[in-house]
C-alpha positions in Angstrom: 128.4 138.3 100.0 126.5 141.1 98.3 124.7 143.6 100.5 121.0 143.3 101.2 120.1 146.2 98.8 122.4 144.9 96.0 120.9 141.5 96.2 117.4 142.8 96.0 118.3 145.1 93.1 119.6 142.2 91.0 116.9 139.7 91.9 113.8 141.8 92.1 114.4 144.5 89.6 114.9 142.0 86.8 111.8 140.1 87.7 109.8 143.3 88.0 110.7 144.5 84.5 109.4 141.3 83.1 106.3 141.2 85.3 105.5 144.8 86.3 102.1 144.1 87.9 101.8 140.7 89.5 104.3 137.8 89.4 105.4 134.5 90.9 109.1 133.8 90.5 109.8 131.0 88.0 111.2 127.7 89.5 114.7 128.3 88.0 114.7 132.0 89.2 113.4 130.9 92.6 116.0 128.3 93.0 118.9 130.7 92.5 117.6 134.2 93.3 115.6 133.3 96.4 118.5 131.4 97.9 120.7 134.4 97.6 118.0 136.7 99.0 117.6 134.3 101.9 121.3 134.5 102.6 121.2 138.3 102.6 118.2 138.3 105.0 120.1 135.8 107.2 123.0 138.2 107.4 120.6 141.0 108.1 119.2 139.2 111.2 122.7 138.8 112.7 121.8 135.2 113.7 124.7 132.7 113.8 124.4 129.5 111.8 125.6 127.8 115.0 122.2 128.3 116.7 119.8 129.4 114.0 118.7 128.0 110.6 119.2 130.5 107.7 116.3 132.5 106.2 114.7 130.8 103.3 112.3 132.6 100.8 109.3 130.4 100.0 107.4 132.9 97.8 107.4 136.5 96.7 104.5 138.4 95.1 104.3 141.9 93.7 100.9 143.4 92.8 100.6 147.1 92.1 101.8 148.9 95.3 101.6 145.7 97.3 104.6 143.4 98.1 104.2 140.1 99.9 107.1 137.9 101.1 106.8 134.4 102.5 109.7 132.9 104.5 110.5 130.1 106.8 110.3 130.5 110.6 113.7 132.3 111.2 112.4 135.8 110.8 109.8 135.0 113.5 112.7 134.7 115.9 113.8 138.3 115.4 113.0 140.8 118.1 110.9 143.2 116.0 110.6 146.8 116.9 108.7 149.6 115.2 112.0 150.9 113.8 113.6 147.7 112.4 110.2 146.5 111.0 109.7 149.9 109.2 113.3 149.8 107.9 113.0 146.4 106.4 109.7 147.2 104.7 111.1 150.4 103.3 114.0 148.5 101.7 111.8 145.8 100.2 109.4 148.5 98.8 112.3 150.5 97.4 113.8 147.7 95.4 110.5 146.1 94.2 108.5 149.3 93.5 111.2 151.9 93.0 110.0 153.9 96.0 109.9 153.3 99.8 106.1 153.8 100.2 104.6 150.6 99.1 102.6 148.3 101.3 104.9 145.4 102.3 103.7 142.4 104.1 106.2 139.7 105.3 105.2 136.3 106.6 107.4 134.1 108.6 106.0 130.6 109.1 102.5 132.0 108.3 102.8 134.7 110.9 102.8 138.4 109.8 105.9 139.8 111.4 104.1 143.0 111.9 102.1 141.3 114.7 105.3 140.3 116.5 106.2 143.8 117.8 105.7 143.4 121.5 104.5 145.9 124.1 108.1 145.9 125.4 109.3 147.1 122.0 106.6 149.7 121.7 107.0 151.1 125.2 110.8 151.2 124.8 110.5 153.1 121.5 107.9 155.5 123.1 110.2 156.1 126.0 113.0 157.1 123.7 110.7 159.4 121.8 109.6 161.1 125.0 113.1 161.7 126.4 112.9 158.7 128.7 109.4 159.2 130.1 106.4 156.9 129.8 103.4 156.3 132.0 104.5 155.3 135.5 102.9 152.4 137.3 103.5 150.7 140.6 107.0 150.9 141.9 107.5 147.6 143.7 106.1 144.1 143.4 104.0 144.0 146.5 101.0 141.6 146.1 102.7 139.9 143.1 103.1 136.1 143.1 106.0 135.0 140.9 107.2 131.5 140.1 110.9 131.2 139.2 112.9 128.0 139.4 116.3 126.6 138.5 116.5 123.9 135.8 116.9 120.2 136.2 118.5 118.6 139.3 119.4 115.0 140.3 116.9 112.3 139.2 116.6 108.6 139.8 117.3 106.7 136.6 115.5 103.4 136.9 117.3 101.7 134.1 120.7 102.4 135.7 119.3 102.2 139.2 121.2 105.3 140.3 120.8 109.0 140.8 122.3 111.0 138.0 122.6 114.6 136.8 120.3 115.7 134.0 123.1 117.6 132.2 126.8 117.3 131.4 129.4 118.2 134.1 131.6 120.8 132.4 133.8 123.7 133.3 133.7 122.9 137.1 129.9 122.9 137.3 126.7 121.4 136.0 123.5 123.2 134.8 121.5 121.3 137.5 123.3 123.3 140.2 124.7 126.3 138.2 121.2 127.6 137.6 120.6 127.6 141.4 123.3 130.3 141.6 121.2 132.8 139.6 117.8 131.8 141.0 118.9 132.4 144.6 119.9 135.9 143.7 116.9 136.7 141.5 114.6 135.3 144.3 116.2 137.6 146.9 115.8 140.6 144.6 112.2 139.9 143.9 111.4 139.4 147.5 113.3 142.6 148.4 110.8 144.3 146.0 107.9 142.9 147.9 107.0 139.9 145.7 106.0 136.4 147.0 108.4 134.0 145.2 107.4 130.4 144.8 109.5 127.5 143.6 108.7 123.9 142.7 112.3 122.9 143.4 114.1 123.2 146.8 116.0 126.3 147.3 119.4 126.6 149.0 117.9 127.0 152.5 116.8 123.3 152.3 120.1 121.8 153.4 118.7 118.5 154.7 119.3 115.3 152.7 116.7 114.3 150.2 115.8 110.8 148.7 119.2 110.9 146.9 121.2 111.3 150.0 122.4 114.7 148.7 121.0 118.0 149.9 117.5 118.6 148.7 118.5 121.6 146.7 120.5 119.4 144.4 117.4 117.3 143.4 114.9 117.8 140.7 111.5 119.4 141.3 109.7 116.0 141.3 111.2 115.1 144.7 110.7 118.4 146.3 107.0 118.3 145.4 106.8 114.7 146.6 108.3 115.5 150.0 106.1 118.6 150.4 103.0 116.5 150.0 101.9 117.7 146.6 99.2 115.5 144.9 101.0 112.6 143.1 99.0 113.5 139.9 101.3 116.5 139.6 104.6 114.6 139.8 104.0 110.9 139.0 103.1 111.3 135.3 105.1 108.9 133.1 104.9 105.5 134.8 108.4 105.4 136.2 110.2 107.8 133.9 111.3 110.2 136.6 113.3 112.3 134.1 110.1 113.1 132.2 108.2 113.5 135.4 110.6 116.2 136.6 110.3 118.1 133.3 106.6 118.3 133.3 105.8 118.5 137.0 107.1 122.0 137.3 104.5 123.3 134.9 101.7 121.1 136.3 102.5 122.5 139.8 102.3 126.1 138.5 98.8 125.4 137.2 97.7 124.1 140.6 98.6 127.3 142.4 95.7 129.2 143.9 95.8 132.2 143.6 97.4 131.9 140.2 100.9 133.2 139.7 101.5 136.5 137.8 104.2 134.8 135.7 106.5 131.8 135.6 110.2 131.9 134.6 112.2 128.7 134.1 115.9 129.5 134.3 118.2 127.3 132.1 121.5 127.3 130.3 122.0 125.8 126.9 124.4 123.1 125.6 125.7 124.6 122.3 129.4 124.7 121.5 130.8 127.4 119.2 133.8 125.3 118.5 136.3 127.8 119.8 137.2 129.6 123.0 136.3 133.2 122.0 132.8 133.1 120.3 130.0 133.8 122.8 126.7 131.9 122.2 124.7 134.3 124.4 121.1 134.5 125.6 118.0 132.8 124.2 114.4 133.4 125.3 111.7 130.8 124.5 107.9 131.1 124.6 105.0 129.0 123.3 101.9 130.1 121.4 99.5 127.1 122.1 98.9 124.7 124.9 98.5 120.9 124.6 94.9 121.3 123.4 95.9 124.0 120.9 94.3 126.7 123.1 95.6 130.2 122.2 94.6 132.0 125.4 95.8 132.0 129.0 93.6 131.2 132.0 92.8 134.9 132.4 91.8 135.3 128.7 94.9 137.1 127.4 96.4 136.0 124.1 99.0 133.4 124.9 101.3 134.2 122.0 101.4 138.0 122.6 101.6 137.8 126.4 104.3 135.1 126.5 106.4 136.8 123.7 106.1 140.1 125.6 107.4 138.6 128.8 110.2 136.9 127.0 111.1 140.2 125.3 111.2 142.2 128.5 113.5 139.7 130.2 115.8 139.0 127.2 116.1 142.6 126.3 117.1 143.7 129.8 119.6 140.8 130.2 121.2 141.5 126.9 121.5 145.2 127.4 122.9 144.9 130.9 125.4 142.1 130.1 126.8 144.1 127.1 128.0 146.7 129.6 130.5 144.2 130.9 130.7 141.9 127.9 130.3 144.1 124.7 130.3 141.0 122.5 127.4 139.4 124.3 124.9 137.9 121.8 121.2 138.3 121.8 119.9 135.1 120.3 116.4 134.3 119.1 113.1 135.5 120.7 111.9 132.0 119.9 108.5 130.4 119.7 109.0 126.7 120.4 107.1 123.7 121.9 108.5 123.1 125.4 106.4 121.8 128.3 107.6 124.6 130.7 106.1 127.2 128.4 103.4 125.1 126.7 101.6 123.8 129.8 101.4 126.8 132.2 98.1 128.8 132.0 99.9 131.9 133.2 102.5 134.0 131.3 105.7 131.9 131.0 109.2 132.0 129.6 112.3 129.8 129.4 115.5 131.8 129.7 118.6 130.1 128.4 121.1 132.6 129.8 124.2 131.2 128.1 125.8 128.0 126.9 127.3 126.0 129.8 129.1 123.9 127.1 130.8 126.9 125.5 134.1 128.1 127.0 133.7 131.8 125.9 130.3 131.9 127.7 131.7 130.2 130.9 134.6 132.6 131.1 132.0 135.1 132.0 129.6 132.7 133.7 132.0 131.6 136.4 132.5 135.2 137.5 130.2 136.1 140.4 130.0 139.7 139.3 128.6 138.6 135.9 126.1 136.4 137.7 124.9 139.3 139.9 124.5 141.6 136.9 122.6 138.9 135.0 120.4 138.1 138.0 119.6 141.8 138.5 118.8 142.1 134.8 116.2 139.3 135.1 114.7 141.0 138.2 114.5 144.3 136.2 113.0 142.6 133.2 110.2 141.0 135.3 109.7 144.3 137.1 109.3 146.2 133.9 107.0 143.5 132.4 104.7 143.9 135.3 105.1 147.6 136.1 106.3 149.3 133.0 109.7 150.7 131.9 109.7 153.5 134.5 109.2 151.3 137.5 111.7 152.2 140.3 114.5 149.8 140.6 115.7 148.8 144.0 119.2 150.2 144.9 122.5 148.5 144.7 124.1 147.6 148.0 126.1 150.0 150.1 129.8 149.1 149.7 131.7 151.7 151.8 131.0 152.4 155.4 132.8 153.0 158.7 132.4 154.0 162.3 134.7 156.1 164.5 135.5 155.9 168.2 132.7 158.4 168.9 130.1 156.1 167.4 129.5 158.1 164.3 128.5 155.6 161.5 129.0 157.0 158.0 128.5 155.4 154.6 128.6 156.2 150.9 125.4 156.2 148.8 125.6 153.5 146.1 125.5 154.6 142.5 123.9 152.6 139.7 125.3 153.8 136.3 122.6 151.7 134.5 119.6 152.8 136.5 119.5 156.5 137.5 116.1 155.9 139.3 117.7 153.2 141.6 119.2 155.9 143.9 118.3 155.3 147.5 115.8 157.5 149.2 116.4 156.2 152.7 118.4 153.6 154.6 117.9 150.9 157.2 120.7 150.6 159.7 120.9 147.2 161.5 122.7 147.0 164.8 123.5 144.0 167.0 124.8 144.2 170.5 126.9 141.3 172.0 125.4 138.7 169.6 121.8 139.5 170.4 118.9 140.3 168.1 119.3 142.8 165.3 117.7 146.1 165.8 116.9 148.4 162.9 116.7 152.1 162.6 115.5 154.0 159.5 117.5 157.0 158.3 115.9 159.4 155.8 118.2 160.7 153.1 121.3 161.2 155.3 124.3 158.9 155.0 125.3 158.9 158.6 123.9 158.0 162.0 125.2 158.8 165.5 125.2 155.6 167.6 125.5 155.2 171.3 128.4 152.7 171.8 128.4 151.6 175.4 131.7 150.5 176.9 132.1 146.8 177.3 129.6 146.0 174.6 130.6 144.6 171.2 128.5 145.9 168.3 128.1 144.6 164.7 126.3 146.7 162.1 125.4 146.9 158.4 123.3 149.2 156.2 120.6 148.4 153.6 119.7 151.1 151.0 116.1 151.5 150.1 113.6 153.3 147.8 110.1 152.8 146.6 111.3 149.9 144.5 112.5 147.9 147.4 115.6 147.0 149.5 119.2 146.5 148.4 121.3 143.6 149.4 123.2 144.3 152.7 126.4 146.1 153.1 129.5 144.5 154.5 129.1 143.8 158.2 131.4 145.9 160.4 132.1 145.9 164.2 133.2 148.1 167.1 134.0 147.6 170.8 135.1 150.1 173.4 136.6 148.8 176.7 136.1 150.7 179.9 139.4 152.6 179.6 138.3 154.4 176.4 141.8 155.4 175.4 141.6 156.3 171.7 145.3 156.0 170.9 145.2 152.4 172.2 142.6 151.4 169.7 142.8 149.1 166.7 141.3 150.0 163.4 140.2 146.9 161.4 140.1 147.8 157.7 138.0 145.5 155.6 139.8 146.0 152.3 138.6 142.6 151.0 136.1 143.9 148.5 136.9 141.6 145.5 135.2 138.7 143.9 136.1 137.1 140.5 136.2 134.0 138.4 139.1 131.6 137.8 141.9 132.3 135.4 141.8 130.7 131.9 144.3 129.7 129.3 144.2 128.6 125.6 146.5 127.4 123.0 146.0 125.5 119.7 145.6 122.1 121.5 144.6 122.7 125.0 142.3 125.2 126.7 140.4 125.7 129.9 140.7 126.8 133.6 144.3 127.2 134.9 145.0 124.3 137.3 144.6 125.3 140.9 142.8 128.5 139.9 139.5 129.0 141.6 136.8 131.7 141.7 136.7 134.0 144.6 133.0 133.8 145.3 130.8 136.7 146.5 129.6 135.3 149.9 129.3 131.7 148.7 128.5 129.5 145.7 126.7 126.2 145.2 127.8 125.8 141.6 131.3 124.4 142.0 131.5 120.6 141.7 135.1 119.8 141.0 138.2 120.8 139.0 138.4 120.5 135.2 140.3 117.4 134.0 139.9 117.3 130.2 141.8 120.2 128.5 142.0 118.7 125.0 140.1 120.7 122.5 139.7 117.8 120.1 138.0 115.5 122.6 134.3 115.2 121.7 131.2 114.9 124.0 130.3 111.2 124.0 127.8 111.2 126.9 127.1 113.1 130.1 129.6 110.8 131.9 132.3 111.3 129.2 131.8 115.0 128.4 135.0 115.6 126.4 136.7 119.0 126.4 135.9 120.9 129.5 134.9 117.8 131.6 135.3 118.1 135.3 135.3 116.0 138.5 132.2 115.9 140.7 133.7 115.3 144.1 132.5 118.7 145.5 128.9 118.5 144.1 126.3 119.3 146.7 128.7 121.3 148.9 128.7 125.1 149.4 131.9 126.9 148.6 132.5 129.9 150.9 134.0 133.0 149.4 134.2 136.6 150.4 131.8 136.8 153.3 132.2 140.5 153.8 132.3 140.2 157.6 136.0 139.9 158.4 135.7 142.8 160.8 133.3 140.7 162.9 135.7 137.7 162.9 138.7 139.9 163.9 136.7 141.9 166.3 135.6 138.8 168.2 139.2 138.0 169.2 140.0 141.6 170.0 137.0 141.7 172.3 138.2 138.6 174.1 141.5 140.4 174.5 139.6 143.5 175.8 141.2 145.7 173.1 139.1 148.6 171.9 138.6 148.7 168.1 136.5 150.2 165.4 136.3 149.2 161.7 135.7 150.5 158.2 135.9 149.5 154.6 138.9 150.6 152.5 136.9 153.3 150.8 136.1 155.0 154.1 139.6 155.0 155.4 140.1 158.6 154.5 137.4 159.6 157.0 139.2 157.9 159.9 142.8 158.5 159.0 143.2 161.7 161.0 142.7 159.8 164.3 145.4 158.0 166.3 145.4 154.2 166.5 147.7 151.8 168.2 147.4 149.3 165.4 146.0 149.1 161.9 144.7 145.7 160.9 144.3 145.6 157.0 142.4 142.6 155.8 143.0 142.2 152.0 141.9 138.6 151.8 142.1 137.3 148.2 141.9 140.8 146.6 143.8 140.8 143.2 144.7 144.4 144.0 145.2 144.5 147.7 145.7 148.2 148.1 144.6 151.1 145.9 146.7 154.2 145.6 144.4 156.1 147.8 144.4 153.4 150.4 148.2 153.5 150.5 148.1 157.2 151.1 145.8 156.8 154.0 147.9 154.0 155.5 151.0 156.2 155.3 149.1 159.0 157.2 148.2 156.5 160.0 151.7 155.1 160.1 153.1 158.7 160.4 150.6 159.2 163.3 152.3 156.2 165.1 150.1 153.3 164.1 151.6 149.8 163.7 150.3 147.8 160.8 149.2 144.2 160.3 148.3 143.2 156.7 147.3 139.9 155.2 147.0 139.0 151.5 147.7 136.2 149.1 148.4 138.8 146.3 151.3 140.5 148.0 153.1 140.6 144.7 150.4 143.2 143.5 151.5 145.7 146.2 154.1 148.2 144.9 157.4 146.6 145.8 159.3 149.8 146.8 156.4 150.9 149.0 156.2 147.4 150.7 159.9 147.5 151.4 159.7 151.0 152.8 156.8 150.5 155.2 156.8 146.7 155.8 160.4 145.8 155.2 159.1 143.0 153.1 159.0 142.0 149.5 157.3 139.3 147.4 159.4 136.1 147.0 157.3 133.3 145.4 153.8 132.1 144.6 152.3 128.6 145.4 154.6 128.6 148.5 153.0 125.6 150.1 151.2 122.4 149.0 150.5 121.0 152.5 149.1 124.3 153.9 151.1 123.8 157.1 152.5 126.9 158.7 154.8 127.3 161.7 154.5 130.5 163.7 156.7 131.8 166.6 157.6 129.1 169.1 156.9 126.6 166.3 153.2 126.7 166.9 151.5 124.8 164.1 148.7 126.2 161.9 146.8 124.8 158.9 145.6 126.7 155.8 142.5 126.0 153.9 143.6 125.7 150.3 140.6 124.0 148.7 137.0 125.0 148.2 135.1 124.2 151.5 132.0 125.0 153.4 133.7 126.6 156.4 135.7 129.7 155.5 137.6 131.4 152.8 140.4 129.4 151.3 143.7 130.4 149.6 144.7 128.3 146.6 148.1 130.0 146.1 149.7 131.4 149.3 152.7 133.6 148.7 156.2 133.5 150.2 157.7 136.8 151.4 161.3 138.0 151.8 162.3 139.9 154.9 164.2 143.1 154.1 166.6 145.2 156.3 165.9 144.4 160.0 162.8 142.4 159.5 162.4 138.8 160.8 160.9 135.7 159.4 157.9 135.5 161.7 156.3 132.4 160.2 157.3 129.8 157.6 155.6 127.3 155.3 156.6 123.9 156.7 157.0 122.0 153.4 158.6 124.6 151.2 160.7 126.1 154.1 160.1 129.7 153.0 158.8 132.7 154.8 155.1 133.0 155.3 155.1 136.2 157.4 157.5 139.1 157.9 157.7 141.1 161.2 159.3 144.3 162.4 158.8 146.5 165.4 156.1 148.4 163.5 154.6 145.9 161.1 153.6 142.3 160.6 152.6 141.1 157.1 151.3 137.7 155.9 151.4 136.0 152.5 148.0 134.5 152.9 144.6 135.6 154.3 144.5 135.1 158.0 140.8 134.1 157.7 142.0 130.9 155.8 143.8 129.6 158.8 141.8 126.9 160.6 143.1 128.0 164.0 142.3 131.7 163.2 141.6 132.8 166.8 144.9 131.4 168.1 147.0 132.8 165.3 145.4 136.2 165.3 145.7 136.5 169.1 149.4 135.6 168.8 150.0 138.1 166.0 148.3 140.9 167.8 150.1 140.3 171.1 153.4 140.1 169.3 153.0 143.3 167.4 151.6 145.2 170.4 154.6 144.3 172.5 157.2 145.5 170.0 
């Protein structure tokens, strides 16, 4: 394809020489030349033919120093900025008039594209010109009322006389539940910023069964509004078509709110397939210019098209920019004006965000990763914040990740750093402390990253830290724990190290015929997830979608739908500490990143909880463990990624090495004295699970401390100074019994 400039030179210059003042292209010239020019403009937009029609030139006029170009609607979907608008106009002027200073007007579907530059685009450009500074407005979202809701949900199909999902079940999830994953995070972020968040669909806190027999959070908005006593005129709209009722009732409910919401965001995912496993579809934002009665203003009198497009731009821009920091190939799709009820009906600013394509494997490789979801959710929160408060509004901090407490009660933590948002630094902290399972007390700490606590003997304490600034509160830190018995002998203490700081998506594979999620590979969720519904069963690329019950490539089972999947709960120190307290053993705890601050002390035992970490121990963590071992500490370690620990190091300090993966199918483990234990190996609502426990090999004088019953290989290796497991202890159903047995055995050696 020829370049944009070359195409214009060949098409326009020839016509201009024949018609130097005013011209309309002849039918023959228009048929050939304007097609080629349209193709060049399509390439200039960067839009994919998979999800956008090409640019088509309808008419071009040149009169003196004036150039007018008429196109179809595709250019209207571009995110226009002062810079790219000026650039395009200069190019058109240069090749039609011979200089870049002509007056160029371009219409896309009868709209002057110059009117499509949003406040978001102008303020962003101004901020760049002023070295990152614009006019600062309110920092948080106090007194703001925001509507955000997840898409779809179960509905009752009267023709089939059954409850069905509104979208296809693919890649171990369904949009009806997958969207809940993002909205629960966005909601918490907005509320942490002081906003009141309203939803027409049940949130995850509504666990009771709804009309479908499933938890209420699985159902569409129609049923939540019905059970909440909303006027039937809002949700009984289409004489028995409950699918259409559910679509429209969300927007009808928004309009009934009093006071009116500041904005409404409908969170969706799209159903487009790129046809391969590597091309990302990306993020689409949709707004609507007119309501059902062709009104062009919102209830408060603002222009509907400009206001809605501006909201859509803020959110889509923030999402795209942030996601590209972890997925550089992430695509910004159209900033699209379209006629959908969720943006047509509301009388307040509204946008539909289609974050990604749930049908496209390349999108879902990212979309099943909880870290990606957190980044996307935080970007939506930031987009809303900046739409309401301007680009310099203070962003709430990221959560504290590293903290620890010593035997003297000194609690220390590390300030979280946000590489994307320098103004998200904390200005103070909230320390939450619980004594013996009672109420949580809170103490504010200004600027400092430590607090001296009074730990009374005989009392078990749990604690966590929340970072804060004028933009709001962070998510909580991991929860740690401490207990001092009346003897208060420091060298008899246990140090529980929460090294389980990982979360991730499942593993994927692809060849020319088959592709998808590796069998028996599951995400390690951050806290929990409601999105997982069952494992993938169709891996054949060539299998087409036929209907939402026969989804083709990527189709999955639905046996886990409506259940929560527990992941990394970030509170293993509390779990371990509860048993140690029952044994009257003193202990403190820390995260792996704070181990250096506690490694000079003497401990009787080091309990290292690696969980499902893909990298159980960092190099620095190994150095600190060695220091503690040299100081006389015994070590207990549990991990289902023991193969990722340096083999020579593991042999030296644990007298153990990796032997095999997938070491049990039954999940049955036999400990000393043949005590039976059971592993959780599938997604469940109770505790972390381990899909691929590992077998270990005793080295030198080590003993086979426990074995997998079915495969008859070693599950744990013990010496007089160490005890290591090839699975997370927290995945054992009889955790208290096994942990007590392990501690007693190691302490006696």
